[in-house]
N, C-alpha and C positions, 0 to 999 in steps of 0.2 A: 707678676709674671717674670720668668727669668729670661735673659738674653737668648738662650737656646730655644725656649718656646716661642719667643717672638720671631726668630729666624725661621722656625719650623711653620708657623702660622702663614708667614709671608711666602714661603715656597709652596705651602698647599694652596694658598689663594692664586698663585701663578699656575700651578698644575691643574686646578679645576678650571682655569680659564681656557676656553676652546681656542681663542685667538692665540694664546701663548703656546698652546700645543702645536698648533699649526705653523706658527712663526718658527719656534725653536726646532721643530722636525725639518722644515725646508731649509732653515738657515744652516743647520748642521752640515748637511750634504754640501752646500754651496761653500761654507766656510772651509770645510776640510779640503774641498777641490781647490780653493783659492790659496790656502796655506801651503798645499803641496806644490802649487805652481809657483808660489813666491819662493819656497825653499829651493825648488830646482833652479829658478832664475838667479837665486843668490849663489848657488854652487857654480853655475855657469859663468858668472862674473869673475870667479877667481882665476881660472886658467887665462880668461880674456884679458884681464888686467895684468896678469904676470907675463904674458907673451907680448902683449902690445906695449906696456909701459904706460906712465901717465900721460906723456905727450901724445902719443897715437890713440890711446883710448879717449883722451879729450877731443881729439879730432872726430873720432866716431860717434861720441854723444853729442857733439856740436852739430854734425851733419843730421844725425838721427833726430834731434830736436826740432830743427827746421822742417824736415819731412813730416814729423808727427804733427806739427802745427798746420802745415799745408794740407794734410789728411783730413783734418777737421772741416775745411772749406770745401774739399772735393767730394766729401760724403754728402754735402748739401742738406745736412740735417736730418737724412732720410733713415739713419740708423735708430734714432729714437722714434720717428714716424712709424716705422716697421713695428716696433714693440707696442706702440699703442693701437695701431689700426688692424694688423694682421689678426690678433685674437678676436677682434669684433668681426671681421669679415669671416672667419671660420665658424663662429657661432651663428651668425646669421646667413651663412652659405652663400655669401656674394662672391661667387668665384671670378666673375669677370673683374671685379673691383680689386680683388686680391692679385689677379695676374697683372692688372694695370699698375698697382703700386710697385710691384717687384720690377716690372719693365721700366717704370719711370725712375726708381731709385737707382738700378744698376746702370741703365742707359745714360741717364743724366750725370752720374759720377764719372763714368768713363769719359764722356765728352768734356766735363771740365778738368779732368787730369790732363787730357790732350792740350786744351786750351791753356792751362796754366803752364805746362812744360814749353808751349811755344812762346809765351810771354817772357818767360825767365830766359830762354835762349835768345830771344831778340834783345832783351835788355842787356845781356852780355856783350852782344855785338855792337849795339848802339853806344853804350857808355864804355866801350873798350876796356872791359874788365879781364882781359886775356891773362894777365899776370897774377891774378888772385890765386892764393895758396889753395883755395878750395875749389878751383875751376875743375880739376880732374875728377872731382866728386859729384859733378852735376848729372853725368849719364846715370851713374849707379843710384844716385838720389831719386832721380825721376823714375827709374824702374821700381825703386822701393816704394815710391808714392802710389804708383798704380796698383801693386800688389796689396799693399796694407789697406787701401781704401775698399777694394773688392772683398778682402779678407774680413774686414770689420763689419761690412754690410750683410756679408753671409752669416756672420755669427749672431747679428742682431736680429735677422730674419728667423734663425733658429730659436732664438730667445722668444721671438713673438709666437712661435708654435710651441712654447712651454718646454722646450729641450735645452733648459739652462745649463745643467750639469754637463751634458754632452759637450756643449759649445766651450764650457770652461776647461774640460778635460783636453779637448783638442788644443786650445789656445794655450793654456797654462801648464799643461804637463807634457804633452807630445812635442810642442813646438820647440821648447828648450833643448830637448835632446837632439832634434834634428839640426837646429842651429849650431850646436856645439860640434856635431859631426862635420858639418860643412865648413865651419870655421877652421878646424884642424886640417881639414882636407886642402883648403885654399891657403893657409898660412904659409907653407913653405913656398908657395909660388910667387910671393911678394917679398921683396928685400926688406929688411929691417922691420919685420912685423907690421907692414902697412896696414892702415885702417881699413883699406879696400876688402881685405880678407874678411873682417867682421861684417862689413855692409853687405858683401856678396852673400855670406853665410846667413844673414838675416833676410835677404831677398828669397833664396832658395827655401828656407824654412817656412817663412810666410807663404810662399806658393804651394809647397806641399801640404800645408795645413788647409789652405784655401781650397784646394782639390778635394781634400777628405771632407771638408765642410760642406761643399758644393754637392758632393756625392749624397751625404746624408740629407741635405735640404731637398734634393730632388726626390729622394725617396719618401720624405715626409710630407712633401705638398700634395695635398688632396688631388685625386685623379681629375675630377672636373675642372680644376685650374689649368691643367696642362693643355686641355683641348679647348678651353674658353677664349673668346675674343677679348682682348684686354679692354677694360672700360676705365676712362681717365676722368670721368665726370666729377670725381671726389678731389682732384687736383687742387682746387683752391683751398680746401680743408687741409690737404697734406702741407701744402706750401704755408699756410697759416701757422702751422706748428713748426714746420722745418726751418723756416728763415729765422725766427728767434733762437732756434736750437743751434744754428750755425754760430750766431753771435755769441750765445752763452757758452757753448762748448769750446769756441775759439779763445773767449776770454778766460775761461777756466784753465785751459792748457797753457796759455801765455803766462798766466798767473803762476804756474808751476814750473815753467821753462824759462822764463825771463832771465832768472839768476844765472842758469848755465850759459845761455847765449851771450849775456852781457859779460860775464866772467871770460868766456872764450875770447870776446871782442877786445875787452879792456886789459885784463890781465894775462891772457894767453890761454892756449888749450890745455896746457898741463894743469894749471889750476882748475880749469873747468872740468878735467877728467877726475881729479881728486874730490872736488866738491860734489861731483855727480854720484860717487859712491856713498858719501855721507848722506846726501839727499835720498838716495835709494834706500838706505837703511832706515831713514826717518819715515819713509813712505810705508814701511811694513806695518805701522800703527794703523794705516787706513784700511786694512784687510776687512777687519770686523765691520767698518762702516760701509764698505762696498758690498760685503755679503748681505748686510741688512737692507741695503737699498735695492739689491737684485731681487729680493723676496717682497720688500714692501711696495715697490712702484705701482703694480695693479692693485693691490689692496688699498692703498691711499685713495687712488683715483675713485674706485668703487665706493668706499665708505664715505668720502667726502661728499661727492655728488649725489648719493643717496641719503644725505643729511644724517647719517649714523655717527654723530660727533662723539658721543660717549665711547663707543667702540674704537674710533680712529684715535681719540686721546689715550685709551688703554693700550692700544697697539704702539703708539708712539712712545709712551712711557717704558713699555717693555723693551722696545729696541734700543732706547736711550741707554738703559742700564746694561744691556748687552754690549753696545759700542763702546760705552766708557770703561767697562771692566776689562774688555779686551785690549783697548788702547792703553790703558794704565799698566797692565801687566807687560805688554810688549815694550812700552817706553821705559819701565824699570829695568827690563832685561838688557835693553840696548844701553841704558846709562851704565850699568855694571860691566857689562861685557864689551862695550864700545871698542876700547882700545884693541882688546884681542881680535874681535871681528875684522876690524879695519886692517890689522897687521897681516890677515889672510890674503889680502888683495896685493900687498907689497909694502915696503918700508915706507915709501913716500906717502901712503893714504892714511897714515896715522894722523896727519894735518887736518883731517875732516872730522875729527871727534868734536871739537868745540862748535863748528858749524852744525853738526848734527843735533847736538844739544839744543841749540838755539831753535833749530827748526821743529824739535820735539815739543817745546812750549806752544808753538803755533798749532801743532796737531792735537795737543790736550785741549786747547781751546775749541777746536773743531769737535772733538769727542763730547765735550761738555754740553755743547748746543744740540746734539742729537742729528737725526736724518733730515737737516732742514733744506738741503738741496733738492731732493727728490720730492719733498713735500710741497715745495714752491712750484716744481716743474709739473707735478701730476694734479695739481689743483688749478692750473691755468695762469699762474703768475710767472711765466718764464720772462715776460719783458721786463718786469720789475727786477728779477734776478740778473738779467743781463746788464741792466743799467748799473747796477750795484758792482758787479764783477768789472765792468767797464772802469769805474772809478778806482777800483782796487788794482787794476793792471797799470793804469796811469800812476798811481801812487808807487807801485812796485818799480816801474821803469825809472821814475825820477829818484827813488830811494837808491837803486843799484847804481845809477849814473853818479850819485853824490858820494855814496859810501864805499863802493868797490875800489876807487882809485886810492883810497886812504886806508881802508881796513881789509881789502881783499876778500877772500872766502867769508870771514866773519861778517862783513858788510853786507854781502850778498844774502847771508843767512838771516841777518836782523831785517833787511828790507823785505824779504820774502815772508819770514815769519810774522811781521807786523802787519802785512798786507793781508795774509790769510786770516789773522785774527780780526782785522778791520771788516773785511766782508762777512764774516761769520757772525760777528756781534751784531752788525747792522742788519743782517737778514733775520736774526733771531728777534731783535726788538720789533722789526716789521711784522713778523708772524704773530707775536704775542699781542700786538696792539691791533692789527687788522683782521687776523683770522681767529682770535681768541682761542689759540691752541698753545700748549706748552710742549715742544718736541724734545726738551732736555730733562736732566735729572734733577735740575734745580727746583726747589720748592716754591714756585712762583704761583700765586693765586690769580686765576683769569677772571676779569670783570665782563659779566655777560650782559 
């Protein structure tokens, strides 16, 4: 049999597979939406970096990194809880429970935001940090925290109602346009291109998207939910999922943001800004994995808990090849065109090329392993994942503390790339050994 015939048979096998048809059809829409959002975000960063410069852009991403980490905890893990429980409540028509989870999620998040802002403000006063260069950004950071928290919860509630593409269009396509418009509007109001312009633009863009998302959420919520009395009796079940999610999501974001924060603290905000662009380009490789996870999440849970292991393994293998092919192609393009793409942001940003290549190695390891994160999450092993992420974060913090003073941006990339590879390999080994599944493209035989 010739090579062409073998490829034709493989493609025919995939095409005759109902799981493949469902996965590829759904993934294509999500992937195209995410790609459009990533492309727009990429374009938005060009005028942003050129107008702000490396120093002010570094301050912007430094503050934004802290806000994003805080937002993980203010969401209380209810974003993932929405995705898991809202479809169940709709199917079973448990309208009071659905109203209860929405009220608990949004109300609790707002309360935690207020509490956290109060603690930070009190800490600044008690420890007399009035001279900190970042003090002027506390109010704008607090406002951004509240808006981002509510925006993300609204997006995930829509996702729970199976309006994935709608929420992705709002967040990934509409928001970058609004952000750029507000940034350009505010930029002349701040002398020397202050990072405040970018932060205020971010706040108003997130607020506008939140209003649009909330409007669609209100329209899509079944009418009986709106008049039902909220039922909080499932709160223990919500919290049993949400609390590990807080730790896991927090550790995951820390793993990806530790390098920027420590670079900004140790080497200065200019280096953090330059590095952030290289990191953002490297993150383009994860779009395929994100698209696959968006579609796979509910299917993994259903197939695993109904003991349809063969179908689950088939779906994992299909998604693994999809993720690897996409990641490899993007990584190849970035390797070849990296210097040109970085030059678009400004002359200083060319220094991010080597750190970007180092980070791409870690992302390729991630792609080789397949969709292991959501596999662990949707099968009830979030606690084990959180523990491994915690070890990786500690490793990354220590690595950055040791390497950044000597190797700067390259040291941060080495530490982060190694930490990402560490957690991916560790989780992969655990899945193969304990779940008897192979989520990767690697030809590993599973012992049953």
